[in-house]
One Martini backbone bead per residue (centre of mass of N, CA, C, O) as a GRO file, in nm:
protein
  347
    1MET     BB    1  31.474 -11.322   8.765
    2LEU     BB    2  31.332 -11.164   9.002
    3SER     BB    3  31.266 -11.101   9.309
    4PRO     BB    4  31.012 -11.101   9.505
    5THR     BB    5  30.769 -10.866   9.605
    6HIS     BB    6  30.593 -10.763   9.869
    7ILE     BB    7  30.242 -10.660   9.844
    8ALA     BB    8  30.092 -10.746  10.060
    9ASP     BB    9  29.922 -10.683  10.339
   10PRO     BB   10  30.054 -10.781  10.641
   11THR     BB   11  29.791 -10.717  10.822
   12LEU     BB   12  29.609 -10.951  10.683
   13VAL     BB   13  29.805 -11.161  10.789
   14GLN     BB   14  29.766 -11.337  11.062
   15THR     BB   15  29.487 -11.206  11.171
   16THR     BB   16  29.273 -11.153  11.412
   17VAL     BB   17  28.918 -11.199  11.385
   18LYS     BB   18  28.617 -11.106  11.572
   19VAL     BB   19  28.417 -11.129  11.361
   20ARG     BB   20  28.108 -11.261  11.295
   21ALA     BB   21  28.010 -11.472  11.033
   22VAL     BB   22  27.796 -11.504  10.735
   23ILE     BB   23  27.695 -11.751  10.492
   24LEU     BB   24  27.514 -11.706  10.194
   25GLY     BB   25  27.557 -11.976  10.053
   26THR     BB   26  27.682 -12.333   9.969
   27GLY     BB   27  27.846 -12.358   9.740
   28SER     BB   28  28.147 -12.338   9.613
   29ILE     BB   29  28.202 -12.040   9.711
   30GLY     BB   30  28.075 -12.056   9.992
   31THR     BB   31  28.255 -12.287  10.097
   32ARG     BB   32  28.515 -12.134  10.065
   33HIS     BB   33  28.454 -11.910  10.267
   34LEU     BB   34  28.414 -12.088  10.510
   35ARG     BB   35  28.697 -12.214  10.515
   36VAL     BB   36  28.866 -11.952  10.513
   37VAL     BB   37  28.751 -11.810  10.763
   38ARG     BB   38  28.816 -12.043  10.961
   39ASP     BB   39  29.121 -12.149  10.869
   40LEU     BB   40  29.268 -11.861  10.777
   41VAL     BB   41  29.140 -11.620  10.942
   42GLY     BB   42  29.002 -11.712  11.231
   43ALA     BB   43  28.691 -11.701  11.222
   44GLU     BB   44  28.372 -11.691  11.293
   45VAL     BB   45  28.120 -11.917  11.137
   46LEU     BB   46  27.823 -11.921  10.943
   47ALA     BB   47  27.554 -12.111  10.788
   48VAL     BB   48  27.326 -12.043  10.493
   49PRO     BB   49  27.149 -12.246  10.324
   50VAL     BB   50  26.934 -12.285  10.057
   51ARG     BB   51  26.958 -12.591  10.096
   52ALA     BB   52  26.853 -12.812  10.331
   53ILE     BB   53  27.041 -13.060  10.253
   54ARG     BB   54  27.314 -12.909  10.354
   55ARG     BB   55  27.313 -12.908  10.666
   56SER     BB   56  27.435 -13.188  10.738
   57GLU     BB   57  27.697 -13.154  10.580
   58LEU     BB   58  27.804 -12.905  10.737
   59ARG     BB   59  27.799 -13.025  11.021
   60SER     BB   60  28.001 -13.261  10.946
   61SER     BB   61  28.225 -13.017  10.892
   62GLY     BB   62  28.185 -12.809  11.155
   63PHE     BB   63  27.940 -12.626  11.105
   64GLU     BB   64  27.740 -12.366  11.171
   65VAL     BB   65  27.379 -12.372  11.142
   66CYS     BB   66  27.132 -12.184  10.965
   67SER     BB   67  26.819 -12.089  10.822
   68THR     BB   68  26.875 -11.774  10.866
   69LEU     BB   69  26.982 -11.459  10.897
   70GLU     BB   70  26.833 -11.392  11.159
   71GLU     BB   71  26.952 -11.631  11.317
   72ALA     BB   72  27.250 -11.546  11.282
   73ILE     BB   73  27.227 -11.273  11.427
   74ALA     BB   74  27.124 -11.394  11.696
   75ALA     BB   75  27.414 -11.564  11.705
   76GLY     BB   76  27.633 -11.304  11.628
   77ALA     BB   77  27.631 -11.196  11.358
   78ARG     BB   78  27.809 -10.898  11.175
   79ALA     BB   79  27.857 -11.042  10.885
   80VAL     BB   80  27.796 -11.062  10.524
   81ILE     BB   81  27.811 -11.332  10.284
   82ILE     BB   82  27.723 -11.344   9.942
   83ALA     BB   83  27.673 -11.683   9.760
   84THR     BB   84  27.465 -11.671   9.554
   85ASP     BB   85  27.292 -11.640   9.300
   86THR     BB   86  27.279 -11.371   9.099
   87ALA     BB   87  26.959 -11.338   9.091
   88ARG     BB   88  26.965 -11.288   9.427
   89HIS     BB   89  27.141 -11.047   9.524
   90VAL     BB   90  26.948 -10.809   9.568
   91THR     BB   91  26.759 -10.947   9.772
   92ASP     BB   92  26.982 -11.034   9.976
   93LEU     BB   93  27.095 -10.752  10.027
   94ARG     BB   94  26.840 -10.629  10.144
   95SER     BB   95  26.818 -10.819  10.386
   96ALA     BB   96  27.092 -10.743  10.514
   97LEU     BB   97  27.038 -10.435  10.545
   98GLN     BB   98  26.791 -10.467  10.739
   99LEU     BB   99  27.014 -10.585  10.958
  100ARG     BB  100  27.264 -10.391  10.968
  101CYS     BB  101  27.492 -10.511  10.767
  102PRO     BB  102  27.769 -10.589  10.647
  103VAL     BB  103  27.867 -10.648  10.291
  104LEU     BB  104  27.956 -10.933  10.079
  105VAL     BB  105  27.940 -10.966   9.730
  106GLU     BB  106  27.941 -11.160   9.490
  107LYS     BB  107  28.040 -11.192   9.187
  108PRO     BB  108  27.824 -11.028   9.059
  109LEU     BB  109  27.616 -10.802   9.184
  110ALA     BB  110  27.447 -10.835   8.906
  111ALA     BB  111  27.280 -10.901   8.610
  112ASN     BB  112  27.173 -10.602   8.644
  113THR     BB  113  27.064 -10.265   8.714
  114SER     BB  114  26.807 -10.355   8.811
  115GLY     BB  115  26.743 -10.220   9.142
  116LEU     BB  116  26.998 -10.061   9.248
  117SER     BB  117  26.877  -9.778   9.316
  118ASP     BB  118  26.700  -9.881   9.563
  119LEU     BB  119  26.968  -9.928   9.749
  120ALA     BB  120  27.103  -9.654   9.811
  121PRO     BB  121  26.973  -9.570  10.087
  122GLU     BB  122  27.073  -9.827  10.236
  123ILE     BB  123  27.371  -9.778  10.190
  124ASP     BB  124  27.385  -9.511  10.342
  125ARG     BB  125  27.291  -9.633  10.619
  126ALA     BB  126  27.557  -9.835  10.600
  127ASN     BB  127  27.811  -9.660  10.534
  128HIS     BB  128  27.924  -9.822  10.278
  129ARG     BB  129  27.938 -10.144  10.385
  130VAL     BB  130  27.961 -10.236  10.066
  131PHE     BB  131  28.074 -10.523   9.880
  132VAL     BB  132  28.275 -10.676   9.619
  133ALA     BB  133  28.393 -10.990   9.508
  134CYS     BB  134  28.732 -10.910   9.394
  135ASP     BB  135  29.015 -11.094   9.450
  136LEU     BB  136  29.231 -10.977   9.242
  137ARG     BB  137  29.301 -10.725   9.429
  138PHE     BB  138  29.488 -10.961   9.599
  139ASP     BB  139  29.694 -11.003   9.384
  140THR     BB  140  30.032 -10.979   9.379
  141SER     BB  141  30.085 -10.947   9.072
  142LEU     BB  142  29.874 -10.723   9.019
  143LEU     BB  143  29.990 -10.524   9.227
  144ARG     BB  144  30.262 -10.498   9.082
  145PHE     BB  145  30.156 -10.388   8.822
  146ARG     BB  146  30.036 -10.131   8.951
  147GLN     BB  147  30.307 -10.026   9.070
  148ARG     BB  148  30.467 -10.028   8.771
  149LEU     BB  149  30.298  -9.874   8.556
  150PRO     BB  150  30.430  -9.577   8.559
  151GLU     BB  151  30.703  -9.666   8.404
  152ILE     BB  152  30.556  -9.640   8.100
  153GLY     BB  153  30.374  -9.417   8.118
  154ALA     BB  154  30.164  -9.321   7.902
  155VAL     BB  155  29.876  -9.477   7.813
  156HIS     BB  156  29.741  -9.622   7.489
  157ALA     BB  157  29.726  -9.947   7.554
  158VAL     BB  158  29.502 -10.239   7.616
  159ARG     BB  159  29.532 -10.602   7.672
  160ILE     BB  160  29.273 -10.840   7.748
  161GLU     BB  161  29.279 -11.191   7.863
  162CYS     BB  162  29.010 -11.449   7.916
  163GLN     BB  163  29.064 -11.803   7.892
  164SER     BB  164  28.847 -12.096   7.882
  165TYR     BB  165  28.690 -12.417   7.989
  166LEU     BB  166  28.389 -12.481   8.107
  167PRO     BB  167  28.382 -12.802   8.140
  168ALA     BB  168  28.649 -12.772   8.348
  169TRP     BB  169  28.556 -12.628   8.608
  170ARG     BB  170  28.328 -12.870   8.690
  171THR     BB  171  28.359 -13.212   8.672
  172ASN     BB  172  28.107 -13.287   8.888
  173ARG     BB  173  27.939 -13.112   8.670
  174ASP     BB  174  27.702 -12.997   8.463
  175TYR     BB  175  27.751 -12.707   8.297
  176ARG     BB  176  27.451 -12.683   8.170
  177GLN     BB  177  27.337 -12.649   8.491
  178SER     BB  178  27.461 -12.388   8.533
  179TYR     BB  179  27.470 -12.049   8.566
  180SER     BB  180  27.658 -11.998   8.319
  181ALA     BB  181  27.432 -12.110   8.104
  182ARG     BB  182  27.248 -11.876   8.179
  183ALA     BB  183  27.126 -11.591   8.038
  184ALA     BB  184  27.027 -11.425   8.301
  185GLU     BB  185  27.332 -11.498   8.481
  186GLY     BB  186  27.542 -11.558   8.265
  187GLY     BB  187  27.833 -11.569   8.117
  188VAL     BB  188  28.128 -11.402   8.053
  189LEU     BB  189  28.065 -11.121   8.154
  190LEU     BB  190  27.990 -11.208   8.450
  191ASP     BB  191  28.199 -11.430   8.519
  192LEU     BB  192  28.446 -11.216   8.400
  193THR     BB  193  28.433 -10.933   8.570
  194HIS     BB  194  28.719 -10.894   8.668
  195GLU     BB  195  28.830 -10.753   8.411
  196ILE     BB  196  28.653 -10.503   8.437
  197ASP     BB  197  28.734 -10.415   8.718
  198TYR     BB  198  29.052 -10.382   8.676
  199ALA     BB  199  29.041 -10.190   8.437
  200VAL     BB  200  28.907  -9.957   8.594
  201TRP     BB  201  29.100  -9.945   8.838
  202LEU     BB  202  29.361  -9.880   8.655
  203PHE     BB  203  29.225  -9.677   8.397
  204GLY     BB  204  28.925  -9.631   8.399
  205ALA     BB  205  28.622  -9.516   8.295
  206PRO     BB  206  28.376  -9.536   8.077
  207SER     BB  207  28.116  -9.394   7.859
  208ARG     BB  208  28.163  -9.620   7.634
  209VAL     BB  209  28.066  -9.921   7.435
  210PHE     BB  210  28.207 -10.195   7.253
  211ALA     BB  211  28.044 -10.505   7.128
  212ARG     BB  212  28.076 -10.877   7.107
  213LEU     BB  213  27.850 -11.146   7.116
  214GLN     BB  214  27.880 -11.512   7.147
  215ASN     BB  215  27.709 -11.817   7.004
  216SER     BB  216  27.799 -12.124   6.854
  217GLY     BB  217  27.692 -12.402   7.015
  218ARG     BB  218  27.922 -12.590   7.132
  219LEU     BB  219  27.810 -12.592   7.453
  220GLU     BB  220  27.500 -12.587   7.494
  221ILE     BB  221  27.416 -12.280   7.566
  222GLU     BB  222  27.256 -11.973   7.633
  223SER     BB  223  27.493 -11.819   7.675
  224GLU     BB  224  27.772 -11.656   7.628
  225GLU     BB  225  28.098 -11.766   7.512
  226ALA     BB  226  28.172 -11.473   7.394
  227ALA     BB  227  28.378 -11.161   7.434
  228ASP     BB  228  28.411 -10.828   7.291
  229LEU     BB  229  28.581 -10.534   7.406
  230TYR     BB  230  28.552 -10.165   7.380
  231TRP     BB  231  28.744  -9.876   7.503
  232GLU     BB  232  28.783  -9.549   7.645
  233THR     BB  233  28.954  -9.355   7.836
  234PRO     BB  234  28.988  -9.047   7.976
  235ASP     BB  235  29.303  -9.058   7.850
  236GLY     BB  236  29.276  -9.238   7.563
  237ALA     BB  237  29.283  -9.532   7.613
  238ALA     BB  238  29.285  -9.850   7.471
  239ILE     BB  239  29.040 -10.104   7.543
  240SER     BB  240  29.082 -10.462   7.525
  241ILE     BB  241  28.854 -10.754   7.545
  242ARG     BB  242  28.886 -11.112   7.604
  243LEU     BB  243  28.620 -11.356   7.631
  244ASP     BB  244  28.612 -11.719   7.716
  245TYR     BB  245  28.485 -12.079   7.710
  246LEU     BB  246  28.670 -12.229   7.456
  247SER     BB  247  28.950 -12.262   7.589
  248ARG     BB  248  29.159 -12.510   7.688
  249ALA     BB  249  29.359 -12.298   7.770
  250THR     BB  250  29.447 -12.117   8.028
  251HIS     BB  251  29.399 -11.748   8.006
  252ARG     BB  252  29.569 -11.460   8.178
  253THR     BB  253  29.606 -11.130   8.046
  254MET     BB  254  29.815 -10.816   8.047
  255HIS     BB  255  29.867 -10.535   7.828
  256ALA     BB  256  30.073 -10.241   7.848
  257TYR     BB  257  30.109  -9.931   7.660
  258GLY     BB  258  30.373  -9.691   7.648
  259GLU     BB  259  30.600  -9.429   7.605
  260SER     BB  260  30.843  -9.625   7.759
  261GLY     BB  261  30.666  -9.900   7.729
  262GLU     BB  262  30.598 -10.226   7.880
  263ILE     BB  263  30.339 -10.436   8.046
  264GLU     BB  264  30.302 -10.769   8.199
  265TRP     BB  265  30.033 -10.992   8.289
  266ASP     BB  266  30.031 -11.325   8.447
  267GLY     BB  267  29.787 -11.502   8.618
  268VAL     BB  268  29.901 -11.797   8.593
  269ALA     BB  269  30.220 -11.747   8.636
  270GLN     BB  270  30.264 -11.495   8.823
  271THR     BB  271  30.360 -11.241   8.637
  272VAL     BB  272  30.595 -10.964   8.570
  273THR     BB  273  30.667 -10.761   8.275
  274LEU     BB  274  30.930 -10.532   8.193
  275ARG     BB  275  30.960 -10.287   7.915
  276ILE     BB  276  31.233 -10.062   7.849
  277ASP     BB  277  31.300  -9.999   7.570
  278ASN     BB  278  31.632 -10.152   7.538
  279GLU     BB  279  31.596 -10.315   7.774
  280CYS     BB  280  31.586 -10.567   7.968
  281PRO     BB  281  31.375 -10.773   8.076
  282GLN     BB  282  31.154 -10.772   8.365
  283THR     BB  283  31.099 -11.054   8.582
  284GLU     BB  284  30.833 -11.139   8.805
  285GLN     BB  285  30.745 -11.359   9.076
  286PHE     BB  286  30.416 -11.462   9.253
  287PRO     BB  287  30.365 -11.688   9.456
  288GLN     BB  288  30.025 -11.822   9.515
  289GLU     BB  289  29.785 -11.933   9.679
  290ARG     BB  290  29.463 -11.990   9.598
  291ASP     BB  291  29.338 -11.866   9.888
  292ALA     BB  292  29.480 -11.586   9.939
  293THR     BB  293  29.280 -11.380   9.816
  294VAL     BB  294  29.036 -11.457   9.991
  295ARG     BB  295  29.165 -11.413  10.261
  296ASP     BB  296  29.229 -11.107  10.223
  297GLU     BB  297  28.943 -11.021  10.154
  298ASP     BB  298  28.797 -11.126  10.412
  299THR     BB  299  28.970 -10.971  10.610
  300ALA     BB  300  28.905 -10.687  10.506
  301PHE     BB  301  28.601 -10.707  10.553
  302LEU     BB  302  28.597 -10.771  10.861
  303ARG     BB  303  28.746 -10.512  10.933
  304ALA     BB  304  28.545 -10.314  10.800
  305ALA     BB  305  28.303 -10.406  10.984
  306SER     BB  306  28.480 -10.256  11.232
  307GLY     BB  307  28.605  -9.983  11.077
  308GLY     BB  308  28.812 -10.044  10.881
  309ASP     BB  309  29.018 -10.080  10.624
  310PRO     BB  310  28.929 -10.188  10.290
  311VAL     BB  311  29.143 -10.131  10.096
  312ASN     BB  312  29.075 -10.315   9.786
  313LEU     BB  313  28.787 -10.311   9.787
  314THR     BB  314  28.496 -10.338   9.623
  315THR     BB  315  28.256 -10.134   9.567
  316PHE     BB  316  27.936 -10.088   9.501
  317GLU     BB  317  27.982  -9.876   9.277
  318GLU     BB  318  28.187 -10.049   9.115
  319GLY     BB  319  27.998 -10.290   9.071
  320ALA     BB  320  27.777 -10.128   8.919
  321LEU     BB  321  27.957 -10.038   8.685
  322ALA     BB  322  28.017 -10.320   8.572
  323VAL     BB  323  27.719 -10.376   8.504
  324SER     BB  324  27.686 -10.136   8.308
  325ILE     BB  325  27.890 -10.245   8.103
  326CYS     BB  326  27.735 -10.502   8.038
  327ASP     BB  327  27.481 -10.367   7.934
  328ALA     BB  328  27.619 -10.209   7.703
  329ALA     BB  329  27.735 -10.457   7.558
  330ARG     BB  330  27.464 -10.582   7.480
  331ARG     BB  331  27.359 -10.343   7.315
  332SER     BB  332  27.596 -10.335   7.112
  333SER     BB  333  27.562 -10.621   6.992
  334VAL     BB  334  27.286 -10.540   6.862
  335SER     BB  335  27.356 -10.252   6.718
  336GLY     BB  336  27.673 -10.207   6.632
  337LYS     BB  337  27.740  -9.992   6.859
  338PHE     BB  338  27.800  -9.755   7.054
  339GLU     BB  339  27.737  -9.747   7.413
  340THR     BB  340  27.603  -9.582   7.664
  341LEU     BB  341  27.616  -9.546   7.983
  342THR     BB  342  27.410  -9.626   8.246
  343ASP     BB  343  27.296  -9.504   8.524
  344TRP     BB  344  27.226  -9.698   8.797
  345ARG     BB  345  27.056  -9.478   8.957
  346ALA     BB  346  26.836  -9.476   8.693
  347ALA     BB  347  26.747  -9.794   8.647
   0.00000   0.00000   0.00000
């Protein structure tokens, strides 16, 4: 096993960020952003919980709490992180844009493309400082995969798998009551949209998608438990993706096959393995703390909010494209045919 190579942008780590942020929504992911921004990024942060009952809990944890985004902006916040339920994202994003603030919206950007086109003029007025939180773009092992990908030559096939067991995600809460279980905003397509985001980021966007979504009834949820997607890239590479909530062992891998060899990313083991012709496989490991990707993502966002380089942040347009792919996948699962992506600007 080779020694790990540092891939993360060193300027993102342990750098003081002066922008004061506000987190809208303080569920599990919102609370994570609060803690990471305050304790790891070192920036001032305010909380705007959706549920009033959360205010005293947050104050007891040492966070400054506001009742509304407007109140937070009046208190000096100049960047908004939206971590509310997916069904609220478009409405909450519009509210933040009206306050003329840069915004980072938790993935997925929206439950579907409806209403995204109406935001385009406001995005333009915000100088495109609107991003989607896909923190795997800051995963050091995935970045190493991206760096070494050209070594296998022209890619002809990619297999991506992300499988886990939904009941084990949050053991302190009935998963059947979570947003993941709701058909309107949950399911593996939206929940695991990371895989769609980095597939497009690495290999290019499709023009049409074939998919099959399934609900076996085993988990007693409304949304799809499993999804299989297939598309071809502009360069002709075949992309296949398996997503499911049903697998007891957590599994997140990507294999790319090229004219000179193949490369594998294991997101759980945090390894990259390169196989070129008949040479011995080269495996590198990139140990990374759980919050490191969110730390680097939030740091990049807060710096971009001050006019800095957004580094690897997912743009609004890229987030909208991922939602368009999900929409096409749903249509394909019903029609049994390839479905062309609908331009989100016209949705």
